[in-house]
N, C-alpha and C positions, 0 to 999 in steps of 0.2 A: 555451564549451560552448553557451551560449544563442544566441550569434550563429550558430553552426553549425546549431543546431536550426531557426532561422528560415530559413536558406538552403535547407535540405533541404525545408522546407514550401513555400517559394516555388516550387520546381520543380513542385509539384503544383497550383499555381494557374494559372488561365487568364489570358491577357492581358486588359487592360481590366477589371480586377477590383480589389476592395478587401476586405481582411480586417479585421475588428474583433474584438478579444479584451478581455475585462473581468476585472480582478482580483477584483471582487466586494466585498461589505461584510459585516461581522458582523451577523447578525440580532439584533433586540431580544429579550431574555429577559423582562424585566418592568421597569416603572417606568423609571428612567434607566440600567438595566443592559443591556449587550449581551453576547452570547456571545463567547468569544475569537475574534479574526479569524484566518482561515487562507485563503491565496489559492487561487483556482481553479487546480487543478493543471496544466491545459493552458496557462493564461496564464503560470504560473510556469515551465513547461517552455520557453517561448519568450523569457522576459525575465529570470528570476532575481529579479524584484522581489516582495517580500512585504508591500507596503503597500496599504492599503485604497483602493478607488475608482479606481485607476490603469487607464488604457486604452492598449492597443497597436493601432495601425493599420499595415497594410502595403499600399501602393498598387503595383500591378503594371500597367505599360503596355508597349507595344511597345518603348519606348526606355529605361525606367528602372524601378527599384524604390525606393520611398520609404518608409522606416520612421519612425514617429513615436510617441513615448510622451507621454501627457497625464497630468499630475500636479496635485495641489491647490496652489492658491496658499498662500503662507506666511500663517499666522494667528497672530500673537504671543499673543493671549489664549488660544486653544485650546492652543497649545504649553505654556502654563503649567499647564493643567488635565490634558491627556492626553499631552503630548509632541509633538514636531515630526513632521510627515509628511515623506516623502521629498522632497528638493528636486531641482531640475533637474540639478545636477552629479552628485548621488548616483545618480539614475536612469540617467544616461548611463554612469557608471562601472560600474554593476552589469550593465546590459543590453547595453552597447556600441552602443546606438542613439544616433545623433548629434543628431537633431532632437527636442528636448523642448519641449513646449508646455503650457499650462495647461488644465485641464478646461473652463473657461468659453469656450475657443476651439474646443472639439471640434465643436459643431454647425455652426459657420461653415466649418470645414475640410471636413467631410463634404459639406456642401451644395456647396462649391466643386468638390470632386472629381466629384460627380454632375452638376452643372449646367454647369460650365466644361469639364471633361475628357470628359464623356459616359460615365462609368463605368456599365456596365450589369449587372455581376455583383457581388454582395455575399456574402462568406463570413462565416459566424457559427458559433460552437460551439453547436449545437442538441442536444446530448446530453440525453436525458430517460429516466430509469429507469422512470417510470410516468406515466400520463396525469393522475393525481391529485396529483402533486408540484407545489408552488408554482412559478409561472413564474419563469424566470431573466431576468437582465438582457439576455442575448442573445436570448431568445425575445420579450421586450418590444420590443427594437429591431427584430426581424424584423416584428412586427405594425405598428409605427410606420412602417417603411419601405414596407410593402405599401400602407398607406393613402395616404401622401404621394407615393410613386413606384411606382404599380402596374405599370409596365413593367419594373422591376428584376427580375432573377433572383436569388432568395435561395437560396444553396447552403450545405449543412451541411459544415463543415470537420472535424467530429469524427472521421469514419472515417479521414481522411488523417493526423490527428495520432495516432490509435491505432496505425496501421501504423508510424509513426516511433518511438513510445514502447515498442513491443513489443521492440525491439532496443536494448540499452543501450550507450552509449559507454564508453570506458575510464574517463573521469572519473566517470560515474554508478556504475560498478561499484566504484570506489574508495570512493565515499561510502556505498554499501550495505555494503561490508565494514566501514567504520567503525561504522555502525549495529549490525551484527552483533557486533562486538567489544565494544561497550558493553553489548549485551544479554547477552553471555556473562558479564560481570562481575556483572551483576544477578542472573543465575541462580545463579552460584556463591555469592553472598552469601545468597540464599534457602536454598540447600541446606545451607550451613554453620550457619545460625542457626535452622532450624526445629526445633521440639520438639513432642511430643504435647500436645494440648489448646490449642495456640495457635489463635487465630481466623485464618481464611484471610486476612483483611485485615491482620493483623499480619505474616504471612509476606510478603504483597504489598508491605508498606511497605519491606522491605529492598531489593526491586527498585526501587521508586520513588526511594529515596534514592540508590542507587548510580548509576542512569542519569542522574539530575540532576547528581550530583557530577561525572560524566564528560562533561557537556556536551551531552546529548541535548536536542533542541529540544522534544520531547514524547514521549508514547507513540505507537506506530504505530497502536494501536487499544486498546479497553478490555481490560484484562488479565483473563484467565481464570485463576483460582486455585481449583481445585476438588478438594476432598478426598472420599475415599470414594465414596459413591453419586452425589455431585454431579458427578463426573467422567464419568458416563454421559450427562449432558446436554451436547450439543455446544457450545452457546454460553452456558453458565452464567456469569453475571457478578455474582451477588449477593455472593460472596466474604465471607460473614458467619457461616459456620458454624465450629464448633470442629473441629480436625483430630485424629482419634483414633489412639491407639497401635495399630499393626498395619495401618492403612489406607495406601493410596497417595494422593499428591496430584499433580494434573495442572496444569502451567503451560502456558498458551498466551499468548505475550506478545511484545513487541518494542519496541525503542527507535526513535525517529525522529531522524535527523540530517540537517540541511539539507533537510528535507522528504522525504528518502528513507527507506524503511521496512525493518526486519528483521521476520521472523516465525518464531519458534522455539517448539517444544513439547518439553517433557520431562516425564516422569512418574517420581517418586521415592518411596521408602518414608518415611513420616513419622518412623519411629523409626530410620532409617538402614540397615535390613536387609530385603531382599525375602523374602517367604515362598516356599515351593516352588511354590505355585499362581501367585503373582504372577510369579515367574520364568518359568513355563511360558507364560503369556499374553504377557508382555513379549517373550519370545524370538520369538514368532510375529510380532508387530508389527515388531520389529527386523529380522527376516528380510525382511519385505515392503519395509521402507525400503531395505535394502541391495540388493534386487533391482531396485527402481525406479532407484536411483542407478547400478547397473551397466548398465541398459538405456537410460537417458535419452540422447538424441542428436538431432542435426538430422534432420528428416524425419518425426519422429513427431508425433502430435497428443496433446494432454493426455489425451484419452479413452484412447489406447493405454496410457499410463502407469497410468491407473486400472484398466484391465483386467489389467495385470501385477500390481498390488497385490492386486486381488480374488482372483486365482488363488492367490497365496501365502497370503493370509489364510484362504481357504476350505480349502485343503489342510491348513494347520496346525490349523484348528478341527475338521476331520474326523478328523485323526490323534488328537486328544485326546478325541473323542467328543462335542464340543459341538454339532456339526451332523452330519447324515447325507448331505446333498446339497450340491453346490457353490452352487446358487442360494439356499440358505438363509443364506448369509453376510450378506445384506441385513438380517437381524435384528440383527446385531452390528456391521456396518460400513455406514454409510448416507450417506457424503459422498464427495466426490472427493478424490483423492490430491494434486492439484496445482492451483495457480493462479499467475498471473503476479505478480511483485513489483517494486515500484519507487516512484514517487511516491505511489501508493496501496498499501495492504496487499493488497487484491484489485485488482491493477493492471489497466489497460485491456488487452483481449485480443480478438482475432477468433477465435472458437472453431472456425472452419472452417480456420484457418491451421495450418501445421506449424511445429514448433520450428526456429529458426534460431540460428546462432552469435550470442552476445550476449544471448539471452533469459535472464532470471533468473526461476526458478520455485521453488515450494515442493515438498517431498516429505514428505507427512504422512499415513501410514497410521494406523489406529487400530482398537481393538476396545472395545466398550462393553457389558459384561455386567451389566445392571441387577440381575438376581437374585442376583448374587454381590457387588454393590457394587464392581465393578472396572471402571474406565475408564482405558484407556491410549492415549495418542496421542504419537507421536514425530514431530518435524518439523525438517528441515534446509532450507537455502536453496541451490539449485543454479544454477550458471552453465553454460549450454550452450556447448560448444566444438566444434571441428571433429571430434574423434574420440570425443565423448561428453559428459561433464559434469565440472565441478569442484565439490566440496562446499565452499561458502564458510564453512560453520559447523562444519567438521571438528574445531575445537579445543574445542568445547563437549562435555563428557563425555556419552556415551550408552550405552556398554557397562555391563552390570550391575556388574561388578567395579570399574570406574572410578567409578561413582556411589557405590557403598558406601565406597570408599576416600576419596572426596571428603568424604562425610558424617562420616567418622571424625575429620576435622580440626576439628570443632566446638570 
């Protein structure tokens, strides 16, 4: 998979150029503690290597393509303290890159490429979400190269990787399916064990245990476990309030497997039985979800899907007298119905692009009625195919009757 990803990217590189990609390093938390390491996702997409400080280079000339991975030298003392870093053989087996060198050889190799071969174009991953975000290793390298070799053309490879990552391979889809299946079991465990007056974090703990037991590498994102009025806050993450009898509880969560994410939302009654009003609101959200799934297909933009969801939600809310005009739906629905899903939960996406076969996206309509303490969001993960889409999370209960029957099994 990773070898194929590199070959596809090389097609987008100019001749006489050099690509540099960095795995990154875990930032310091405090004292001698670091945050848990997780690889740069674009680096991982090209190598499959999840060890710290590793570098990938790809040299493209008129006559050849040379791939090299740079790893840390073995350090027996550090191995005793924190474990061994990836070695040359392991790096080659994982990435299928044949040439493996040590990090202390990196600068000499780069200098040789530039000075001996006359490389004049350097590709770096220069993604930046905000001007205020701390500089990345790629950005530092760009600045260093501009000072030392001002004649070099520094090019941003990020948009080209985005185009590739937007369409998933069969192997990627299988890994996402695995993440979804693990998430399913976590949700079922929560639904079967919840009781009135449990703290939200107690409910969340059932999800945490189950996904870890089933081999998830991590959470795809911080779990939202929001009961009652808390569910009307879109990204509520405190998860520390008591769940009350008669209220709903909203889960927005996902397992990560081999760094690929799932993203599922369900809303269930804490006592196992929906009230008439809860059913009424829930049914509107479910209708919007079904309509988006029915209409999702190649050629549409994510905005088109959101427009579909808004129309269904608005009509439903007007039918029950919650709003009078369609445009008033923004009071109760204020996010988008869909985003890309993959190595990141909110995966890379060109929002000017249209859906293609192989895209994996979310379908997550919701209604948030603060004055009634009702927040409902439902979310499935969809694979875009030639004639429409496939619901990858269809086995996770979402119908009112199915949820109530599941909760009877406590």
